[in-house]
C-alpha positions as protocol buffer text, in pm:
chain_id: "A"
residue {
  index: 1
  type: MET
  ca { x: -892 y: 5579 z: 1506 }
}
residue {
  index: 2
  type: VAL
  ca { x: -814 y: 5903 z: 1506 }
}
residue {
  index: 3
  type: GLN
  ca { x: -804 y: 6145 z: 1202 }
}
residue {
  index: 4
  type: PRO
  ca { x: -796 y: 6507 z: 1136 }
}
residue {
  index: 5
  type: GLU
  ca { x: -1139 y: 6664 z: 1149 }
}
residue {
  index: 6
  type: LYS
  ca { x: -1105 y: 7003 z: 1117 }
}
residue {
  index: 7
  type: ILE
  ca { x: -833 y: 7300 z: 1067 }
}
residue {
  index: 8
  type: LEU
  ca { x: -923 y: 7533 z: 1340 }
}
residue {
  index: 9
  type: ASN
  ca { x: -603 y: 7794 z: 1283 }
}
residue {
  index: 10
  type: GLN
  ca { x: -275 y: 7826 z: 1114 }
}
residue {
  index: 11
  type: ARG
  ca { x: 50 y: 7966 z: 1195 }
}
residue {
  index: 12
  type: THR
  ca { x: 408 y: 7974 z: 1069 }
}
residue {
  index: 13
  type: ILE
  ca { x: 700 y: 7936 z: 1304 }
}
residue {
  index: 14
  type: LEU
  ca { x: 1073 y: 7964 z: 1315 }
}
residue {
  index: 15
  type: ARG
  ca { x: 1236 y: 7661 z: 1347 }
}
residue {
  index: 16
  type: ASN
  ca { x: 1601 y: 7620 z: 1280 }
}
residue {
  index: 17
  type: ASP
  ca { x: 1602 y: 7916 z: 1083 }
}
residue {
  index: 18
  type: GLN
  ca { x: 1370 y: 7794 z: 848 }
}
residue {
  index: 19
  type: HIS
  ca { x: 999 y: 7905 z: 847 }
}
residue {
  index: 20
  type: ILE
  ca { x: 758 y: 7616 z: 903 }
}
residue {
  index: 21
  type: SER
  ca { x: 363 y: 7629 z: 825 }
}
residue {
  index: 22
  type: GLN
  ca { x: 182 y: 7479 z: 1133 }
}
residue {
  index: 23
  type: VAL
  ca { x: -260 y: 7400 z: 1132 }
}
residue {
  index: 24
  type: PHE
  ca { x: -417 y: 7365 z: 1428 }
}
residue {
  index: 25
  type: ILE
  ca { x: -602 y: 7025 z: 1420 }
}
residue {
  index: 26
  type: LYS
  ca { x: -933 y: 6916 z: 1571 }
}
residue {
  index: 27
  type: TRP
  ca { x: -900 y: 6545 z: 1603 }
}
residue {
  index: 28
  type: SER
  ca { x: -1165 y: 6312 z: 1546 }
}
residue {
  index: 29
  type: ASN
  ca { x: -1310 y: 6141 z: 1849 }
}
residue {
  index: 30
  type: LEU
  ca { x: -1134 y: 6346 z: 2054 }
}
residue {
  index: 31
  type: PRO
  ca { x: -1267 y: 6682 z: 2255 }
}
residue {
  index: 32
  type: SER
  ca { x: -1157 y: 7018 z: 2152 }
}
residue {
  index: 33
  type: VAL
  ca { x: -932 y: 7043 z: 2447 }
}
residue {
  index: 34
  type: ASP
  ca { x: -710 y: 6785 z: 2292 }
}
residue {
  index: 35
  type: SER
  ca { x: -636 y: 6950 z: 1941 }
}
residue {
  index: 36
  type: THR
  ca { x: -275 y: 6991 z: 1867 }
}
residue {
  index: 37
  type: TRP
  ca { x: -64 y: 7219 z: 1643 }
}
residue {
  index: 38
  type: GLU
  ca { x: 100 y: 6991 z: 1357 }
}
residue {
  index: 39
  type: ASP
  ca { x: 351 y: 7083 z: 1041 }
}
residue {
  index: 40
  type: LEU
  ca { x: 153 y: 7115 z: 776 }
}
residue {
  index: 41
  type: THR
  ca { x: 406 y: 6880 z: 589 }
}
residue {
  index: 42
  type: PHE
  ca { x: 314 y: 6599 z: 844 }
}
residue {
  index: 43
  type: ILE
  ca { x: -70 y: 6671 z: 740 }
}
residue {
  index: 44
  type: GLN
  ca { x: -46 y: 6641 z: 374 }
}
residue {
  index: 45
  type: ALA
  ca { x: 196 y: 6323 z: 379 }
}
């Protein structure tokens, strides 16, 4: 099972005229190269 292990960075992007907070996630059991940007609301759900 893949779960968030660590937040590496944060940013805010503009999508459809809305500011969206995102976090760069290091996933457990995956190498760092597979880290991804995810919407903060997705991670908090």
